[in-house]
C-alpha positions in Angstrom: 49.0 41.7 27.0 46.9 42.5 23.9 43.4 41.0 23.7 43.2 38.0 21.4 41.6 38.9 18.0 38.0 38.1 17.7 37.3 35.0 15.7 35.1 35.7 12.7 31.6 34.3 13.2 30.8 31.3 11.0 27.3 30.9 9.6 25.5 27.9 11.0 25.8 24.9 8.8 22.5 23.5 7.4 21.7 20.0 8.9 23.0 17.1 6.8 20.6 15.5 4.4 20.4 11.7 4.6 19.5 9.0 2.1 16.3 7.0 2.6 14.8 4.0 0.9 11.6 4.6 -1.0 9.0 2.5 0.9 6.7 2.3 -2.1 8.4 -0.4 -4.1 9.0 -2.5 -1.1 5.5 -2.2 0.3 3.4 -2.1 -2.9 5.7 -3.3 -5.6 6.4 -7.0 -4.8 4.6 -9.7 -6.6 4.8 -13.4 -5.8 5.5 -14.8 -9.2 8.4 -17.4 -9.0 9.5 -16.6 -12.6 10.3 -13.1 -11.6 12.5 -13.9 -8.6 16.2 -14.4 -9.5 18.7 -15.8 -7.1 21.8 -15.1 -9.1 22.1 -11.4 -8.5 22.5 -9.5 -11.8 23.7 -12.4 -14.0 20.2 -13.4 -15.3 19.0 -9.8 -15.4 22.0 -8.7 -17.4 20.9 -11.1 -20.2 17.4 -10.1 -19.9 18.4 -6.5 -20.2 20.4 -7.2 -23.4 17.4 -9.1 -24.8 15.0 -6.1 -23.9 17.3 -3.6 -25.6 17.3 -5.5 -28.8 13.5 -4.9 -29.3 12.6 -1.7 -31.3 11.8 0.8 -28.5 8.5 2.6 -28.3 10.4 5.8 -27.5 13.7 6.2 -29.3 15.1 8.6 -26.6 13.9 6.7 -23.5 14.0 2.9 -24.2 10.4 1.7 -23.4 8.8 -1.6 -24.1 5.1 -2.8 -24.0 3.6 -5.9 -22.3 4.1 -8.1 -25.4 7.9 -7.6 -25.1 7.9 -8.0 -21.4 5.9 -11.3 -21.8 8.3 -12.7 -24.4 11.5 -11.5 -22.6 10.5 -12.9 -19.2 8.6 -16.0 -20.4 5.4 -15.0 -18.5 1.8 -14.8 -19.8 0.6 -11.6 -21.4 -1.8 -11.2 -18.4 1.1 -11.3 -15.9 3.2 -9.0 -18.1 0.4 -6.4 -18.0 0.2 -6.8 -14.3 4.0 -6.2 -13.9 3.6 -2.9 -15.8 0.6 -1.8 -13.8 2.4 -2.5 -10.5 5.4 -0.6 -11.8 3.2 2.3 -12.7 1.8 2.4 -9.2 5.2 2.7 -7.5 7.2 4.9 -9.9 9.3 7.7 -8.4 8.2 10.3 -10.9 4.6 11.3 -11.5 5.7 12.9 -14.8 6.5 9.5 -16.3 3.8 9.0 -19.1 3.0 5.6 -17.7 1.6 7.0 -14.4 -1.2 9.0 -16.2 -1.8 6.5 -18.9 -5.4 5.2 -19.2 -5.8 1.4 -19.4 -6.1 1.4 -23.2 -3.0 3.6 -23.5 -0.6 1.6 -21.4 0.9 -0.5 -24.2 1.3 2.5 -26.4 3.3 4.2 -23.6 5.2 1.3 -22.3 7.5 0.9 -19.4 11.1 2.1 -19.3 13.6 -0.8 -19.5 15.7 0.4 -16.7 12.7 0.9 -14.3 11.6 -2.6 -15.3 15.1 -4.0 -14.4 15.2 -2.4 -11.0 11.7 -3.7 -10.3 12.7 -7.2 -11.3 15.8 -7.0 -9.2 14.1 -6.1 -6.0 11.7 -9.1 -6.3 14.4 -10.9 -4.4 13.8 -8.7 -1.3 12.6 -10.5 1.8 10.4 -8.5 4.1 11.2 -8.0 7.8 9.4 -10.5 10.1 6.6 -9.1 12.1 7.3 -8.5 15.8 5.3 -9.3 18.9 2.8 -6.5 19.8 4.2 -4.1 22.4 1.0 -4.4 24.4 0.0 -8.2 24.3 -2.6 -7.7 27.0 -4.4 -5.0 24.9 -4.4 -7.3 21.8 -5.7 -10.2 23.8 -8.5 -8.0 25.0 -9.7 -7.1 21.5 -9.1 -10.3 19.7 -11.7 -12.9 20.1 -10.7 -15.9 22.1 -12.1 -18.3 19.5 -12.3 -17.9 15.8 -14.2 -19.6 13.0 -10.9 -20.8 11.8 -9.5 -22.2 15.0 -10.4 -25.7 13.9 -8.9 -25.2 10.5 -5.7 -23.6 11.9 -5.0 -26.5 14.3 -4.7 -28.7 11.2 -2.0 -26.6 9.7 1.8 -27.1 9.9 3.7 -24.7 12.2 5.0 -22.9 9.1 1.5 -22.4 7.6 0.2 -21.5 11.0 2.6 -18.7 11.6 2.0 -17.4 8.1 -1.8 -17.6 8.5 -1.8 -16.0 12.0 -3.0 -12.4 11.9 -2.5 -11.7 15.5 0.9 -9.9 15.0 2.2 -6.4 14.6 3.9 -4.6 11.8 7.7 -3.8 12.3 8.3 -0.1 13.2 9.2 2.3 10.5 12.7 2.6 11.8 13.1 -1.2 11.6 11.7 -1.3 8.1 14.0 1.5 6.9 17.0 -0.2 8.4 16.1 -3.4 6.8 15.6 -1.9 3.4 18.8 0.2 3.7 20.8 -3.0 4.6 19.3 -4.8 1.6 20.3 -1.9 -0.8 23.8 -1.9 0.9 24.2 -5.5 -0.1 22.8 -5.2 -3.6 23.4 -1.7 -4.9 26.5 -2.8 -6.7 24.7 -5.2 -8.9 21.8 -2.7 -9.5 24.3 0.0 -10.6 25.9 -2.6 -13.0 22.5 -3.0 -14.7 22.3 0.7 -15.4 26.0 1.1 -16.4 27.6 1.2 -19.9 30.9 -0.2 -20.9 33.6 2.0 -22.3 37.1 1.3 -23.6 39.6 0.4 -21.0 40.3 -2.2 -18.5 39.5 -2.7 -14.8 36.6 -1.5 -12.7 36.5 1.9 -14.4 35.3 0.4 -17.7 31.8 0.7 -16.5 30.3 4.3 -16.4 27.0 5.7 -15.5 25.3 8.6 -17.2 23.3 11.1 -15.3 20.0 9.9 -17.0 20.7 6.3 -16.0 21.8 7.4 -12.5 18.3 9.1 -12.0 16.7 5.6 -12.3 18.1 4.8 -8.8 15.4 7.2 -7.7 13.1 4.2 -8.0 14.8 2.9 -4.8 16.3 5.9 -2.9 15.9 9.7 -2.3 17.5 12.3 -0.1 15.4 14.7 2.1 13.8 15.3 5.4 10.4 16.4 6.7 9.2 19.6 5.0 11.8 19.5 2.2 11.0 19.2 -1.4 12.4 16.2 -3.1 15.1 17.2 -5.6 16.3 15.2 -8.6 18.6 12.4 -7.3 21.5 13.8 -9.4 21.3 17.1 -7.6 22.4 15.4 -4.4 25.3 13.6 -6.0 28.6 15.5 -6.0 29.6 14.2 -9.3 26.4 15.4 -11.0 25.2 18.4 -8.9 24.9 21.8 -10.7 25.3 20.3 -14.0 24.3 22.5 -16.9 20.9 21.4 -18.1 21.8 22.4 -21.7 25.0 20.3 -21.6 25.0 16.5 -21.1 26.9 15.7 -17.9 30.0 13.6 -18.3 29.5 9.9 -17.3 31.2 8.9 -14.1 32.7 5.6 -13.1 30.2 3.2 -11.8 32.6 2.3 -9.0 32.6 6.0 -7.9 28.7 6.0 -7.7 28.8 2.7 -5.8 31.2 4.1 -3.1 29.3 7.3 -2.7 25.9 5.5 -2.2 27.5 2.9 0.2 28.9 5.8 2.4 25.5 7.5 2.3 23.7 4.3 3.4 26.3 3.8 6.2 25.7 7.3 7.5 21.9 6.8 7.4 22.2 3.5 9.3 24.4 5.1 11.9 22.0 7.9 12.3 19.0 5.5 12.8 20.9 3.6 15.4 21.9 6.8 17.2 18.2 7.9 17.3 17.1 4.5 18.5 19.7 4.6 21.3 18.6 8.1 22.3 15.0 7.0 22.4 15.8 4.0 24.7 17.5 6.5 27.0 14.5 8.8 27.0 16.0 11.5 24.9 13.7 11.4 22.0 12.6 14.8 20.7 9.6 15.5 18.5 11.9 15.7 15.4 13.2 12.2 16.2 9.9 10.7 15.7 9.9 12.1 12.1 13.1 10.0 11.5 12.1 7.0 13.4 8.4 7.0 12.5 7.7 5.3 15.9 4.4 3.7 16.4 1.5 5.7 17.8 0.3 4.7 21.2 -2.8 2.6 21.0 -4.6 5.2 23.0 -3.6 8.0 20.7 -6.3 9.7 18.7 -3.9 11.6 16.4 -1.9 9.9 13.7 1.7 10.9 13.3 3.0 12.4 10.1 6.3 13.4 8.7 8.2 12.0 5.8 6.4 8.7 6.5 2.8 7.7 6.7 0.1 8.8 9.0 -0.9 6.1 11.5 -4.4 5.1 12.7 -3.5 2.5 15.3 -5.1 0.6 18.1 -8.7 1.9 17.7 -11.0 -0.5 19.5 -14.9 -0.5 19.9 -15.5 3.0 18.7 -15.9 5.1 15.5 -13.0 7.2 14.3 -13.0 9.9 11.5 -10.0 11.5 9.7 -10.8 14.1 7.0 -8.4 15.4 4.4 -7.6 18.5 6.4 -6.4 16.4 9.3 -3.8 14.5 7.3 -0.4 16.0 6.4 0.6 13.3 4.0 -0.7 11.0 1.3 0.2 7.7 3.0 -2.0 6.2 5.6 -1.6 3.0 7.7 -4.6 1.5 9.7 -3.0 -1.0 12.1 -4.4 -3.2 14.8 -7.8 -1.8 14.9 -10.8 -3.9 16.1 -14.6 -3.8 16.4 -14.7 -0.3 15.1 -15.8 1.9 12.2 -12.9 3.9 10.7 -13.4 6.6 8.1 -10.3 8.1 6.3 -12.2 10.5 3.9 -9.3 11.9 2.0 -7.4 11.8 -1.3 -4.5 9.5 -0.8 -1.7 7.9 -2.8 -1.2 4.7 -0.7 -3.0 3.0 2.1 -2.1 -0.1 4.1 -4.6 -1.9 6.4 -2.8 -4.4 8.7 -3.8 -6.7 11.5 -7.4 -5.5 11.9 -10.5 -7.5 12.9 -14.3 -7.1 13.0 -14.0 -3.6 11.7 -15.5 -1.6 8.8 -12.9 0.7 7.2 -13.8 3.3 4.6 -11.0 4.8 2.6 -11.7 7.9 0.5 -9.9 7.8 -2.9 -6.4 6.0 -3.1 -4.7 6.9 -6.4 -1.8 4.5 -6.4 -2.4 1.3 -4.3 -4.1 -0.2 -1.3 -2.6 -3.2 0.6 -4.8 -5.2 3.1 -2.9 -7.8 5.1 -3.6 -10.2 8.0 -7.2 -9.1 8.6 -10.2 -11.0 9.8 -13.9 -10.3 9.4 -13.2 -6.8 8.1 -15.3 -4.9 5.6 -13.1 -2.6 3.4 -14.9 0.1 1.3 -12.6 2.0 -1.0 -12.3 3.8 -4.4 -8.8 3.0 -5.6 -6.6 2.5 -8.6 -5.5 -0.9 -7.5 -5.8 -3.2 -4.3 -3.7 -6.1 -3.1 -5.2 -8.5 -0.5 -2.8 -10.8 1.4 -3.5 -13.4 4.1 -7.0 -12.4 5.1 -10.1 -14.3 6.2 -13.8 -13.7 6.1 -13.4 -10.2 4.7 -15.7 -8.4 2.2 -14.3 -5.7 -0.1 -16.7 -3.1 -1.6 -14.6 -1.8 -4.4 -14.5 0.9 -7.0 -11.2 -0.1 -8.7 -9.7 0.5 -12.1 -7.5 -2.6 -12.0 -8.2 -6.2 -11.1 -8.0 -6.9 -7.4 -4.8 -8.9 -6.7 -5.1 -11.7 -4.0 -1.9 -13.2 -2.8 -0.9 -15.6 0.1 -3.1 -17.7 2.4 -6.7 -16.3 2.2 -10.0 -17.9 3.1 -13.7 -16.9 2.5 -13.1 -13.6 0.8 -15.9 -11.8 -1.0 -15.9 -8.9 -3.4 -18.7 -6.5 -4.2 -19.4 -3.2 -6.0 -18.7 0.1 -4.3 -21.6 1.0 -2.0 -21.2 4.4 -0.5 -20.4 8.1 -1.1 -19.6 11.3 0.8 -19.9 14.9 -0.6 -16.2 15.3 -1.6 -15.7 11.8 -3.1 -15.7 12.7 -6.7 -13.4 15.7 -6.1 -11.0 13.4 -4.2 -11.2 10.8 -7.1 -10.4 13.5 -9.6 -7.4 14.7 -7.5 -5.7 11.2 -7.5 -6.8 10.1 -11.0 -9.5 7.4 -10.3 -12.1 6.9 -13.0 -15.6 5.5 -12.4 -15.1 3.1 -15.3 -13.9 0.5 -15.7 -14.7 -0.8 -12.2 -13.0 -4.3 -12.2 -14.2 -5.1 -8.6 -15.5 -8.5 -9.7 -12.3 -9.7 -11.6 -9.9 -10.8 -8.8 -6.6 -12.3 -9.8 -5.2 -14.9 -7.4 -1.5 -15.6 -7.2 0.8 -17.9 -5.3 -0.3 -19.3 -2.0 3.1 -18.8 -0.3 4.6 -15.3 -0.4 8.3 -15.7 -1.4 8.9 -12.1 -0.1 8.5 -12.9 3.6 11.5 -13.9 5.7 10.3 -17.3 6.5 11.8 -20.4 4.7 9.6 -22.1 2.2 8.9 -25.9 1.6 10.3 -26.8 -1.8 7.8 -26.8 -4.6 5.0 -24.9 -2.7 5.6 -21.4 -4.1 3.4 -21.8 -7.1 0.4 -23.3 -5.4 -2.7 -21.3 -6.2 -4.2 -19.1 -3.4 -7.9 -19.2 -2.8 -9.6 -16.4 -4.8 -12.6 -14.3 -3.8 -16.2 -14.9 -4.7 -18.8 -12.3 -5.5 -21.1 -11.3 -2.7 -24.6 -12.5 -3.1 -26.6 -9.6 -4.5 -29.3 -10.3 -1.9 -26.7 -9.4 0.8 -25.7 -6.1 -0.9 -26.7 -3.0 1.0 -25.7 0.7 0.7 -23.3 1.9 3.4 -24.5 5.2 4.9 -21.8 7.6 6.0 -23.3 9.9 8.7 -23.9 13.4 7.4 -23.0 14.9 10.7 -19.3 14.2 10.2 -17.4 17.5 10.6 -16.4 19.2 7.3 -18.9 17.3 5.2 -21.1 20.3 4.4 -19.5 21.1 1.0 -19.1 18.8 -2.0 -20.9 17.9 -5.2 -21.3 14.1 -4.8 -24.9 13.2 -4.1 -24.8 9.5 -4.8 -22.5 6.5 -5.5 -20.5 7.6 -8.5 -19.8 4.0 -9.6 -22.6 2.5 -11.6 -24.0 -0.7 -10.0 -24.2 -3.9 -12.1 -27.8 -4.6 -13.1 -28.1 -7.6 -10.8 -27.0 -5.6 -7.7 -29.2 -2.6 -8.6 -32.2 -4.7 -9.1 -31.7 -6.4 -5.8 -31.2 -3.2 -4.1 -34.4 -1.8 -5.5 -36.3 -4.8 -4.7 -35.1 -4.7 -1.0 -36.1 -1.1 -0.8 -39.6 -1.8 -2.3 -40.0 -4.8 0.1 -39.2 -2.5 3.1 -41.9 0.1 1.9 -44.4 -2.8 1.5 -43.7 -4.3 5.0 -43.9 -0.9 6.6 -47.3 -0.4 5.0 -48.5 -3.9 5.8 -47.5 -3.5 9.5 -49.3 -0.1 9.6 -52.5 -1.6 8.2 -52.4 -5.0 10.0 -55.7 -5.4 11.9 -54.0 -6.8 15.0 -54.7 -6.4 18.7 -52.2 -4.5 20.7 -50.8 -7.6 22.3 -50.2 -9.3 19.0 -48.6 -6.1 17.5 -46.2 -6.1 20.5 -45.3 -9.8 19.9 -44.7 -9.0 16.1 -42.6 -6.0 16.9 -40.5 -8.0 19.4 -39.9 -10.8 16.9 -39.0 -8.2 14.1 -36.4 -6.6 16.5 -34.9 -10.0 17.1 -34.5 -10.8 13.5 -33.1 -7.3 12.9 -30.5 -7.6 15.6 -29.4 -11.0 14.1 -29.2 -9.5 10.7 -27.1 -6.7 12.0 -24.6 -9.0 13.6 -24.5 -11.4 10.7 -24.0 -8.8 8.0 -21.5 -6.7 10.1 -23.6 -3.7 9.9 -23.8 -3.6 13.7 -20.5 -1.7 13.5 -22.0 1.2 11.7 -24.1 1.8 14.9 -20.9 2.8 16.7 -21.2 6.0 14.8 -24.2 6.9 16.8 -22.3 6.8 20.0 -20.9 10.0 21.3 -17.2 10.6 21.0 
């Protein structure tokens, strides 16, 4: 019997590329303005779209509108209209959009693309995933104080307010959030596509078509790609637009075809997440799985994970912790459930989230898009950033170099803002990399929005959404001090920054100089004081007691953790 002919070898197939939600608009692009939340799907937004398109566009090729048009069309104040455009700029999918690089005085001349605005408005109906209980409740109980300055206050709250105010809770896992966001898109993508589609002659569902240019706006919400892969234009992953001739406009395709294709892609991605989660539960998780699931770092881990998702700094307690730019493989950082510590993330970043931390000082390098601080107590945040959003925090102080007004949302108590108060050698280089200017610094102009966040998954009492949240007050200049970043931090040898690059307001500068002069005078007086040795010892003891009290009261005691050996 003749041998069977050999089967030709087939080249190995590349692994499938899955769809993912862009986390930026869901994490940093929601704003608790009731007038921007539409409960009737695309019906109201369709009329708003038609109204927006009636205004003369700033750019005839790409229909763009300024804040005056946004204000008139949405019936919101000019200040809120500008806030909307600034937030869209911070979460746009393309850094080549002129709005991303526009200086504050140029924003209205550049304007926002109407279709990006419509997608932004549509997702304001998104409800965030509920926080889950911490996987190690004993560890949380150990680091969280048993009593709080707000315990008496909290006992007077309703259960709904209490759960919203309670910061002793954990973020959902990245896999949970991704599934939640994909499920939201699965439900609403048909309406979103209809806002981008154009009508053509004919009847039935094929009367709506989508051009390649409009299709690319879905990149606001979704992308294809895995760890280590470059993001390609969304249209290049779509079978109906892939390999289109750049010199020839692609033929529009039926909106229904686009809808079916995206739904199938979402279904495949959700199946994949479920499979990986099941494999993890059975102990079959491989290192590559973590890049998909973005599972939480162990509280004892000293190394943040990275992949297509953010790097995590999680569960740091009673120590100092340093991350330099060379140690981070991405431009997203999340600092989660850290307590009684000093944490330095000295790197150029796009986004940073600080969640569920207490009694800590956290220094972020330069954040070019947005910082979000949520559910924190007695935390000092020091950051140079384009913009910052503060939600549901208590007794925190924010030392800021920010080009946009700090946004304060939710249930906050006893917040203070102050000018930026530190530097490290690479700071100005990092600021330049991510596009942060030293002026204007709008640290002292916080904007407070609704007390209740309509984007969380809890139900809300009728009529409470528009209640005003408590804003922040300016730190007393007499309490302002420079924060010294230790010069022994590894990798700090090179850099041109020799001082705080943000000019201090006169009142803070004069207080700082007065305090420095007072210190010099006290030192000299003590040195020259004609006291007996026993009296000098009493004086020294008293000064040490007062100094210790000041360290604890001001929060500067945390910086002494940096003197402990790692």
